[in-house]
C-alpha positions as CSV (number, residue, x, y, z in Angstrom):
1,M,3.7,20.8,1.8
2,N,4.6,17.8,-0.2
3,L,4.3,14.6,1.6
4,V,4.5,11.9,-1.1
5,N,7.9,10.8,-3.0
6,P,7.2,10.1,-6.6
7,R,10.1,7.7,-7.0
8,T,8.6,5.4,-3.8
9,F,5.3,5.9,-3.6
10,N,3.4,3.0,-5.6
11,P,-0.1,2.2,-3.3
12,E,-1.5,-1.3,-4.0
13,I,-5.4,-2.1,-4.3
14,I,-6.3,-5.0,-2.3
15,Y,-9.8,-4.7,-3.1
16,L,-12.1,-2.1,-5.3
17,F,-16.1,-2.8,-5.5
18,D,-18.9,-0.8,-5.5
19,P,-22.2,-2.6,-3.5
20,W,-25.7,-1.5,-3.4
21,T,-26.9,-1.7,0.5
22,Q,-30.7,-2.5,1.2
23,A,-32.5,-1.1,4.2
24,E,-32.1,-2.4,7.6
25,S,-28.7,-3.8,7.1
26,H,-26.5,-3.2,10.0
27,G,-22.4,-3.9,10.1
28,E,-20.3,-5.0,13.1
29,M,-18.0,-2.4,14.4
30,H,-14.5,-3.2,13.0
31,H,-11.3,-1.8,11.4
32,H,-8.7,-2.7,9.5
33,D,-4.9,-3.1,9.5
34,F,-4.5,-1.0,5.9
35,L,-6.6,2.0,4.8
36,E,-9.5,2.1,3.1
37,I,-11.5,4.9,1.5
38,S,-15.2,4.7,1.0
39,V,-17.5,6.9,-1.2
40,L,-21.2,7.3,-0.9
41,L,-22.3,7.4,-4.5
42,E,-25.5,7.3,-4.5
43,G,-28.4,7.6,-1.4
44,E,-27.9,7.9,2.1
45,S,-26.6,5.5,5.1
46,T,-25.8,6.4,8.5
47,Y,-22.2,5.3,10.0
48,Y,-20.6,5.3,13.7
49,F,-17.1,6.4,13.8
50,E,-15.1,5.3,16.9
51,K,-17.2,6.5,19.9
52,E,-18.9,9.3,18.4
53,P,-22.6,9.2,18.2
54,A,-24.5,7.7,14.6
55,K,-24.1,10.1,11.5
56,K,-26.2,10.1,8.6
57,I,-23.8,10.0,5.5
58,R,-25.4,11.3,2.2
59,A,-24.5,10.8,-1.5
60,G,-21.0,12.6,-2.1
61,S,-19.5,12.0,0.9
62,V,-15.8,10.8,1.4
63,M,-14.7,8.6,4.0
64,L,-11.2,7.8,4.7
65,F,-10.2,5.1,7.5
66,N,-6.8,4.8,8.6
67,P,-5.4,1.5,10.1
68,G,-7.1,0.7,13.7
69,V,-10.0,3.3,13.0
70,D,-13.2,1.5,14.4
71,H,-16.2,2.0,12.5
72,C,-19.3,0.8,11.1
73,E,-22.6,1.4,8.9
74,L,-26.3,1.1,9.5
75,Q,-28.4,1.0,6.5
76,P,-31.6,2.7,8.1
77,K,-35.5,1.4,7.2
78,G,-36.6,2.8,3.9
79,T,-32.9,4.2,2.1
80,R,-30.9,2.2,0.3
81,S,-27.3,3.3,-0.6
82,H,-24.4,2.9,-3.6
83,Q,-20.9,3.1,-2.1
84,L,-17.3,2.6,-3.5
85,H,-15.0,1.1,-1.2
86,I,-11.3,0.4,-1.8
87,G,-8.6,-1.4,0.2
88,L,-5.4,-0.1,-0.1
89,K,-1.5,-0.6,1.4
90,N,2.0,0.1,0.5
91,I,1.0,3.6,1.0
92,S,4.0,6.1,1.9
93,L,3.8,9.3,2.8
94,E,6.8,11.6,4.4
95,G,6.4,12.3,8.5
96,F,3.7,8.9,8.9
97,K,3.8,5.3,9.3
98,R,3.1,3.5,6.5
99,N,-0.7,2.9,4.9
100,F,-1.7,6.1,7.1
101,F,-3.0,9.4,5.7
102,P,-3.1,12.3,7.6
103,N,-6.3,13.1,8.2
104,K,-7.9,13.8,11.7
105,H,-11.4,12.5,11.2
106,P,-12.5,9.8,8.8
107,L,-14.9,12.1,7.0
108,L,-13.4,14.5,5.0
109,E,-13.8,17.8,4.1
110,L,-11.6,18.7,0.7
111,G,-13.0,21.9,-0.1
112,K,-12.7,22.7,-3.9
113,Y,-11.1,19.3,-4.4
114,H,-14.0,17.7,-3.3
115,H,-15.8,17.2,-6.9
116,Q,-12.7,15.8,-8.4
117,V,-12.1,13.4,-5.9
118,L,-16.0,12.3,-6.8
119,E,-15.2,12.2,-10.4
120,K,-12.4,10.0,-9.8
121,A,-14.6,7.4,-7.4
122,W,-17.3,7.2,-10.5
123,Q,-14.4,6.7,-13.2
124,L,-13.0,3.9,-10.7
125,V,-16.6,2.5,-11.0
126,R,-17.0,2.5,-14.5
127,E,-13.2,0.9,-15.3
128,S,-14.3,-2.0,-12.9
129,S,-17.9,-2.5,-14.5
130,E,-16.6,-2.5,-18.4
131,E,-13.1,-3.9,-17.5
132,R,-11.8,-2.6,-21.0
133,D,-8.0,-3.6,-22.1
134,E,-5.6,-2.7,-18.7
135,F,-8.8,-1.7,-16.7
136,Q,-6.5,-2.3,-13.7
137,L,-3.7,-0.2,-14.8
138,M,-6.3,2.7,-15.6
139,Q,-7.8,1.6,-12.0
140,K,-4.5,2.4,-10.4
141,A,-3.9,5.5,-12.4
142,V,-7.1,6.8,-11.7
143,L,-6.7,6.1,-7.6
144,M,-3.2,7.8,-7.7
145,E,-5.0,11.0,-8.8
146,M,-7.9,10.5,-6.2
147,L,-5.3,10.2,-3.9
148,V,-3.3,13.6,-4.8
149,Y,-6.8,15.4,-4.6
150,I,-7.6,14.2,-1.3
151,L,-3.9,15.4,-0.2
152,R,-4.5,18.6,-2.0
153,G,-7.5,19.1,0.0
154,L,-6.3,18.2,3.5
155,N,-3.7,20.4,3.0
156,E,-5.9,23.1,1.8
157,D,-8.2,23.5,4.4
158,H,-5.1,23.2,7.5
159,I,-7.1,20.0,8.7
160,N,-4.1,17.4,8.5
161,V,-2.3,16.4,11.4
162,V,1.5,17.1,12.4
163,P,3.7,14.4,11.1
164,Y,4.2,13.0,14.3
165,L,7.3,10.4,13.7
166,S,10.5,11.7,15.1
167,K,13.6,12.3,13.3
168,S,14.9,8.5,14.0
169,Q,11.5,7.3,12.8
170,R,11.6,9.3,9.7
171,R,15.2,8.1,8.7
172,Q,13.7,4.4,9.7
173,Q,10.9,5.0,6.7
174,Q,13.5,6.3,4.6
175,I,15.3,3.2,4.6
176,V,12.0,1.0,4.3
177,N,10.9,3.0,1.5
178,Y,14.2,2.6,0.0
179,T,14.1,-0.9,-0.1
180,V,11.0,-1.4,-1.0
181,Y,11.6,0.6,-4.1
182,Y,14.5,-1.4,-4.7
183,L,12.6,-4.7,-4.5
184,E,9.8,-3.5,-6.6
185,N,12.1,-2.4,-9.4
186,H,15.2,-4.9,-9.3
187,Y,13.2,-8.3,-8.3
188,K,14.2,-10.2,-11.2
189,E,17.6,-9.9,-10.0
190,E,19.6,-11.6,-7.5
191,I,19.2,-10.2,-3.9
192,T,20.1,-11.3,-0.9
193,L,19.4,-9.5,2.3
194,E,23.2,-8.9,2.7
195,K,23.2,-6.8,-0.2
196,L,20.3,-5.1,0.5
197,A,21.8,-3.9,4.0
198,Q,25.2,-3.3,2.2
199,D,23.9,-0.8,-0.2
200,Q,22.5,1.4,2.4
201,F,25.4,1.2,5.1
202,L,23.4,-1.0,7.4
203,S,23.3,-4.3,9.3
204,P,21.0,-6.8,7.8
205,T,20.0,-7.6,11.3
206,Y,19.0,-4.0,11.6
207,L,17.5,-3.4,8.4
208,S,15.3,-6.7,8.5
209,K,14.0,-5.7,11.7
210,I,12.8,-2.0,10.9
211,F,11.5,-3.6,7.4
212,K,9.3,-6.0,9.2
213,E,8.0,-3.4,12.0
214,A,6.9,-1.6,9.3
215,T,5.6,-4.1,6.6
216,G,4.8,-7.3,8.5
217,V,7.3,-9.2,6.7
218,S,11.1,-9.5,6.2
219,P,12.6,-7.9,3.1
220,I,12.8,-11.6,1.2
221,N,9.8,-12.6,2.0
222,Y,8.5,-9.1,0.7
223,L,10.9,-9.8,-2.2
224,I,8.8,-13.4,-2.7
225,E,5.6,-11.9,-2.7
226,I,6.3,-9.6,-5.5
227,R,7.8,-12.1,-7.6
228,L,4.9,-14.4,-7.2
229,K,2.5,-11.5,-7.6
230,R,4.4,-10.5,-11.3
231,A,4.2,-14.2,-12.1
232,K,0.7,-14.8,-11.2
233,D,0.0,-12.0,-13.9
234,M,2.0,-13.6,-16.3
235,L,0.8,-16.7,-16.2
236,K,-3.0,-15.3,-16.5
237,N,-2.1,-13.0,-19.3
238,D,1.3,-14.2,-21.1
239,N,1.5,-16.9,-23.4
240,L,4.9,-18.3,-21.6
241,T,5.4,-21.8,-20.1
242,I,6.0,-21.9,-16.2
243,K,9.5,-22.3,-16.8
244,E,9.6,-19.3,-18.6
245,V,7.8,-17.3,-15.8
246,A,9.9,-18.7,-13.7
247,S,13.0,-17.2,-14.9
248,A,11.3,-14.1,-16.0
249,V,10.9,-13.1,-12.2
250,G,14.1,-14.1,-10.9
251,Y,13.9,-17.9,-10.0
252,Q,16.6,-20.4,-11.7
253,D,14.9,-23.4,-10.4
254,A,11.3,-24.1,-11.9
255,Y,10.5,-26.4,-8.8
256,H,11.4,-24.2,-6.1
257,F,9.7,-21.7,-8.1
258,S,6.5,-23.6,-8.2
259,K,6.7,-25.0,-4.6
260,S,6.7,-21.0,-3.5
261,F,3.9,-20.5,-5.7
262,K,1.4,-23.1,-4.0
263,K,2.4,-22.1,-0.7
264,L,1.4,-18.6,-1.5
265,Y,-1.5,-18.8,-3.5
266,G,-3.1,-22.7,-2.5
267,V,-2.8,-23.7,-6.2
268,S,0.4,-24.4,-8.2
269,P,1.2,-22.6,-11.1
270,S,-0.5,-25.0,-13.6
271,G,-3.7,-24.0,-12.2
272,V,-3.6,-20.6,-13.3
273,L,-2.9,-20.9,-16.7
274,P,-5.5,-20.0,-18.9
275,K,-7.7,-22.2,-20.2
276,P,-7.1,-24.0,-23.6
277,K,-10.2,-22.5,-26.1
278,N,-12.5,-25.2,-27.6
């Protein structure tokens, strides 16, 4: 069963880190509004899932927490663990809500694909520690492979849940996915809500409503975030002026660009420019 549209599938990494957790560490029960993957690379730990009894987790275990799934970790006395945690958003699978994966339980059983997922986890750790050229792009590429192996494992073992979106909800999802895809690939152009709606034969009000329900922001605010994120990367890595960066991401007015940038990041564009070398 194919759940991914390659054209619109574009996961975004919120965080990726691999800490060592020392003995007698006890986290609080919590959940996220995004998707989280946790892989126990070395050692052992204890996890609580929702209202289930404590479960001992050993090296090689892969966990995937959908939004709203309560969990916490306890590191027992005399033990420690090395884990990889990845926060993800902008996940879109056919028939499911945004940022949801089709696993019934957070602790995954992936059959013959389990080993491949672990290999990708260690590759992500290496990329993170070595920080070679374009390591963030490589991390995203490796993550995409990991997600494919997870989906294959869930599908093969028949433990995926049945897609629960209704026909109308699936249609809404398709509209949101197309809008996200269009914004991410045309952000340099002049875009209005009216144009986005007209291209899909929708009313601007309806498009804005279903888009905000799925992503938490309006289409235009989503566009602003894309532009400013691209601008931040350019300011850090490219030898361009603030005016050139503003123009490159779709702003005609550098002052308006700087104002929007500071509102989102709390610092002016000049504050993220590379420091001149002595």
